[in-house]
C-alpha positions in Angstrom: -40.7 -70.7 14.6 -38.5 -72.4 17.3 -39.7 -74.4 20.1 -38.9 -71.9 23.0 -37.8 -73.0 26.4 -38.2 -76.6 26.7 -36.0 -78.7 28.5 -36.0 -82.3 29.3 -33.9 -84.6 31.6 -31.7 -87.3 29.9 -29.6 -90.1 31.7 -26.2 -90.3 30.2 -24.2 -93.6 31.0 -20.6 -94.3 30.3 -20.1 -95.8 27.1 -23.5 -94.7 25.9 -23.4 -94.9 21.6 -23.1 -91.7 20.1 -22.2 -89.9 23.4 -18.9 -88.3 24.4 -19.1 -87.6 28.1 -16.6 -88.2 30.8 -18.6 -89.6 33.6 -16.3 -91.9 35.2 -18.1 -94.8 35.5 -21.2 -92.8 37.3 -24.5 -92.2 36.3 -24.7 -87.9 35.6 -27.5 -86.4 34.7 -27.7 -83.7 31.7 -30.3 -81.4 30.5 -31.5 -80.8 26.9 -32.4 -77.4 25.8 -35.0 -77.3 22.6 -34.4 -73.9 21.1 -34.9 -75.1 17.5 -37.8 -77.3 16.0 -35.3 -79.0 14.2 -33.7 -81.5 17.0 -30.2 -81.7 14.7 -30.0 -78.0 14.8 -26.7 -77.3 16.3 -28.7 -74.7 18.9 -30.2 -77.9 20.7 -27.5 -79.0 22.9 -26.9 -80.7 26.2 -25.6 -78.8 29.2 -24.9 -79.6 32.3 -27.1 -77.9 35.2 -28.1 -78.5 38.6 -31.3 -80.1 39.5 -31.8 -77.3 41.7 -31.6 -73.7 41.1 -32.6 -70.8 42.8 -34.3 -68.0 40.4 -32.0 -65.1 39.3 -33.7 -62.3 40.8 -31.1 -59.4 40.0 -30.7 -60.3 36.5 -34.3 -60.9 36.1 -35.2 -57.6 37.4 -32.4 -55.8 35.9 -32.9 -57.4 32.6 -36.9 -56.2 32.8 -35.8 -52.7 33.5 -33.0 -52.4 30.7 -35.8 -53.9 28.3 -38.2 -51.1 29.6 -35.7 -48.1 29.3 -35.2 -48.8 25.8 -39.3 -48.7 25.4 -39.3 -45.6 27.2 -36.4 -43.9 25.1 -37.9 -45.3 21.8 -41.4 -44.1 22.8 -40.2 -40.3 23.6 -38.8 -40.4 19.9 -42.0 -41.2 18.4 -43.8 -38.7 20.9 -41.4 -36.2 18.9 -41.8 -37.1 15.9 -44.8 -35.2 15.0 -43.2 -32.0 16.2 -40.7 -32.3 13.1 -43.9 -32.4 10.7 -45.8 -30.0 12.5 -46.4 -26.8 10.1 -45.5 -28.7 6.9 -47.7 -29.6 4.4 -46.6 -33.3 5.1 -47.7 -32.5 8.3 -50.6 -31.4 7.3 -51.5 -34.6 5.6 -50.4 -37.2 8.0 -51.6 -35.4 11.2 -55.3 -35.4 10.1 -56.1 -32.5 11.9 -54.4 -33.3 15.2 -51.9 -31.2 17.1 -48.4 -32.5 17.2 -49.2 -32.8 21.2 -52.1 -35.4 20.0 -50.5 -37.2 17.3 -47.3 -37.5 19.7 -49.0 -38.4 22.4 -51.0 -41.4 20.2 -47.4 -42.5 18.7 -45.8 -42.6 22.0 -48.2 -44.5 23.9 -48.8 -47.0 21.3 -45.0 -47.5 21.0 -44.5 -47.8 25.0 -47.9 -50.3 25.4 -46.7 -52.5 22.8 -42.9 -52.6 24.0 -43.8 -52.6 27.7 -46.1 -55.8 27.0 -43.4 -57.5 24.9 -40.7 -57.7 27.7 -42.8 -58.1 30.7 -44.1 -61.0 28.8 -40.8 -62.3 28.5 -40.1 -61.6 32.1 -43.2 -63.3 33.5 -42.3 -66.3 30.8 -38.8 -66.5 32.4 -40.2 -66.4 35.9 -42.6 -69.3 35.5 -40.4 -71.2 33.6 -37.1 -70.6 36.2 -34.8 -69.2 33.9 -33.6 -65.8 33.0 -33.1 -64.8 29.2 -30.2 -63.0 28.3 -30.1 -58.9 28.4 -29.8 -59.2 24.5 -33.2 -61.1 24.1 -34.8 -58.6 26.5 -33.6 -55.8 24.3 -34.6 -57.4 21.3 -37.9 -58.2 22.5 -38.4 -53.8 23.4 -37.4 -53.3 20.2 -39.7 -55.5 18.5 -42.4 -54.4 20.5 -41.9 -50.9 20.1 -41.9 -51.0 16.4 -44.9 -52.8 16.1 -46.3 -50.0 18.4 -44.9 -47.4 15.9 -46.3 -49.1 12.8 -50.0 -49.5 14.5 -50.1 -45.8 16.3 -48.7 -44.5 12.6 -51.1 -46.6 10.7 -54.0 -45.1 12.7 -52.9 -41.6 12.4 -52.4 -41.6 8.8 -55.8 -43.7 8.2 -58.2 -41.8 10.5 -60.2 -40.6 7.8 -59.7 -43.0 5.0 -62.0 -45.4 3.6 -63.0 -49.1 4.2 -60.3 -50.1 1.5 -57.6 -48.0 2.4 -57.7 -49.0 6.2 -57.9 -52.6 5.4 -54.9 -52.0 3.1 -53.0 -50.2 5.8 -54.1 -53.0 8.3 -52.1 -55.6 6.0 -49.0 -53.7 5.5 -49.0 -53.1 9.5 -49.3 -56.5 10.0 -47.2 -58.1 7.4 -44.0 -55.5 8.1 -44.7 -56.0 11.7 -44.4 -59.9 11.9 -41.5 -59.5 9.5 -39.5 -57.4 11.5 -40.4 -59.2 14.8 -39.1 -62.9 13.5 -36.0 -61.1 12.1 -35.1 -59.2 15.7 -36.2 -62.6 17.3 -35.4 -65.7 15.4 -32.0 -66.8 16.4 -31.2 -67.3 12.9 -33.0 -63.8 11.8 -35.0 -66.1 9.0 -38.2 -64.9 8.2 -41.4 -67.0 7.7 -42.8 -64.9 4.9 -46.5 -67.2 4.8 -46.6 -66.4 8.6 -46.3 -62.6 7.8 -48.9 -62.9 4.8 -51.1 -64.5 7.3 -50.3 -62.0 10.1 -51.0 -59.1 7.4 -54.3 -60.7 6.7 -55.4 -61.0 10.0 -54.9 -57.3 11.1 -56.8 -56.3 8.0 -59.9 -58.1 9.1 -59.8 -56.6 12.4 -59.0 -53.1 11.1 -61.9 -53.6 8.9 -64.0 -55.1 11.4 -63.0 -52.2 13.7 -63.7 -49.5 10.8 -67.0 -51.1 10.5 -68.1 -51.0 14.2 -66.1 -47.6 15.0 -65.9 -45.7 12.1 -67.4 -41.5 12.8 -66.8 -39.7 9.6 -65.8 -36.1 10.0 -68.2 -33.6 8.2 -66.2 -32.3 5.3 -65.7 -28.7 3.9 -68.4 -29.6 0.8 -70.6 -31.1 3.7 -71.2 -28.4 5.7 -74.1 -26.1 4.9 -73.5 -22.0 4.4 -75.4 -19.7 6.8 -76.0 -16.0 6.6 -76.1 -16.1 10.4 -73.5 -18.2 12.2 -75.2 -18.0 15.7 -77.7 -19.7 17.2 -80.7 -18.3 19.6 -78.5 -18.6 22.4 -75.6 -16.8 20.6 -73.3 -19.8 20.3 -72.0 -20.7 17.0 -73.7 -23.5 14.8 -72.0 -26.7 14.5 -70.5 -27.7 11.2 -71.6 -24.6 9.1 -69.8 -22.2 6.9 -70.1 -18.5 6.9 -68.4 -14.9 6.2 -68.2 -12.0 8.2 -66.2 -9.3 8.7 -65.2 -6.0 6.3 -64.3 -8.1 3.5 -66.6 -11.1 4.1 -63.7 -13.6 5.1 -64.4 -17.5 4.9 -65.1 -19.7 8.2 -65.9 -23.3 9.2 -67.3 -24.4 12.9 -66.8 -28.0 13.5 -69.2 -30.5 15.6 -68.6 -28.9 18.5 -69.7 -25.6 17.1 -65.9 -24.1 17.5 -64.2 -22.3 14.7 -62.2 -24.7 13.1 -60.9 -22.4 10.0 -60.9 -19.2 8.1 -59.2 -18.7 4.9 -59.0 -16.0 2.0 -57.4 -15.4 -1.1 -57.4 -11.7 -0.9 -56.5 -10.2 2.4 -56.9 -6.2 2.8 -56.4 -3.8 5.3 -59.5 -2.0 6.6 -60.7 1.3 5.6 -61.8 2.0 8.9 -60.7 5.0 11.0 -61.1 3.5 14.4 -60.6 0.2 16.0 -64.0 -1.6 17.0 -64.8 -2.6 20.5 -64.6 -6.6 20.4 -66.2 -9.4 22.6 -63.8 -10.3 24.9 -66.1 -13.3 26.4 -64.0 -15.8 24.3 -65.0 -19.8 25.0 -62.2 -21.5 27.0 -60.9 -18.5 28.3 -58.6 -19.0 31.5 -56.8 -16.4 33.6 -53.9 -14.5 31.4 -55.5 -15.4 28.1 -56.8 -12.9 25.7 -59.5 -12.7 23.3 -57.6 -12.9 20.1 -58.8 -12.0 16.6 -58.1 -14.6 13.7 -58.4 -11.8 10.9 -57.1 -8.8 12.9 -59.2 -5.6 13.1 -56.4 -3.9 10.8 -57.5 -6.8 7.7 -61.2 -5.8 8.5 -61.9 -8.7 10.8 -65.1 -9.2 12.8 -65.4 -7.6 16.0 -67.6 -10.8 17.2 -67.3 -14.5 18.3 -67.5 -15.5 15.0 -63.7 -14.3 14.4 -62.6 -13.9 18.2 -61.3 -17.0 19.9 -58.9 -17.5 23.1 -55.3 -16.7 22.7 -52.7 -16.7 25.1 -50.8 -13.6 26.0 -47.8 -14.8 23.9 -49.7 -15.7 20.8 -51.9 -12.7 21.0 -49.2 -10.1 21.3 -46.4 -11.6 19.7 -46.1 -14.7 17.6 -49.5 -14.6 16.0 -48.9 -10.8 15.6 -45.5 -11.2 14.1 -47.0 -13.0 10.9 -50.0 -10.3 11.2 -47.4 -7.5 10.3 -45.7 -9.3 7.6 -49.5 -10.0 5.9 -49.7 -6.0 6.6 -46.3 -5.0 5.0 -46.4 -7.0 2.1 -49.9 -5.5 1.5 -48.7 -2.3 1.8 -46.1 -2.9 -0.9 -48.8 -4.0 -3.2 -48.4 -7.8 -3.0 -51.0 -10.3 -3.0 -51.5 -12.3 0.3 -53.8 -15.2 1.1 -54.6 -16.9 4.6 -55.8 -20.3 5.7 -55.6 -20.8 9.3 -56.6 -24.0 10.8 -57.5 -24.1 14.6 -57.1 -27.0 16.6 -58.5 -28.3 20.1 -57.6 -30.9 22.2 -60.8 -33.4 22.1 -64.1 -31.7 23.0 -62.1 -28.3 24.6 -63.3 -25.0 24.2 -60.0 -23.4 24.1 -57.5 -23.6 21.2 -54.5 -25.7 21.6 -52.7 -24.8 18.0 -52.8 -23.1 15.4 -51.6 -23.9 11.6 -50.9 -20.7 9.8 -50.7 -21.4 6.0 -50.3 -18.4 3.7 -48.8 -16.9 0.7 -47.5 -13.7 -0.4 -47.1 -13.2 -4.2 -47.3 -16.9 -4.5 -44.5 -17.9 -2.3 -45.8 -20.6 0.5 -45.5 -20.3 4.0 -46.5 -22.3 7.3 -46.1 -21.8 10.6 -47.3 -23.7 13.9 -48.2 -21.9 16.6 -49.0 -23.6 20.2 -51.5 -22.2 22.4 
């Protein structure tokens, strides 16, 4: 890596051996700018510069704004990326139970934080050294920081429930690639110090390993959840981390650590044999004005009328988006086709109101998946 932004003043006199300078017999002040550790490198050059120089405030501010604008644009793209994956098999693996909005926020924030810190750091350095780096340098710093932030955010998402070995392996890859990209963008010659990349990878792996051991909170898997015949506690609320069956056809359900329904599924969705619709409990958790109490397994499919099958849904979700999918199921069943359903219910932090439904289903083996924002 080069020795950046070091300046030294030298005096050149006419006739000094090895120097070509027309000083007309007068002593003249030059500055030697070291931009490379090899002093013979052509980037190390003498340049004529006045002793006193005012700060180019406009240039500095414009460069910082330009760099931050690039960072903001890249962060917006990072925020949008998870939406392209939502509702797909890849998305189900990558997002790890997060909604597209939650994953986008994490990625976007990581990109903006790392990128803006890189740009602002260069701005502070320029201010302190009474110089202004080029616009290109600021844009390079912005992109290098943004890429590092994206790699960090993506690694955090992808390995959120992985074991220690995977976390440290991901940390090494993140540190190695991030350092390589940064050096490629920032080094004047585009040279990459591979030893430094390995060192950065090892350092990041160790940090991630330490954080894993310190802050890891493992989610309870489906296999670890206890099956219960009664999912309600003495206060009428759903128990946390349990599995249960309910409804006319005993469809399968799970709750999370906060006692919220997190999944319902069945390999054999059926139409009810009831002749009348059951009156359901409309007191769903997290309900706000305009919301509906929506069935996960609809009444026409023999779904329970209790809070073990009913959650808060927006009017549009309940009467339109979710209903349209249910219509497809009902039509397929009437045609004698086999319908399997798996619905994942996602929440924002510890909130009680669902923010997204990931609806996966098969009709005679053909797979479909749709993300419904609530």
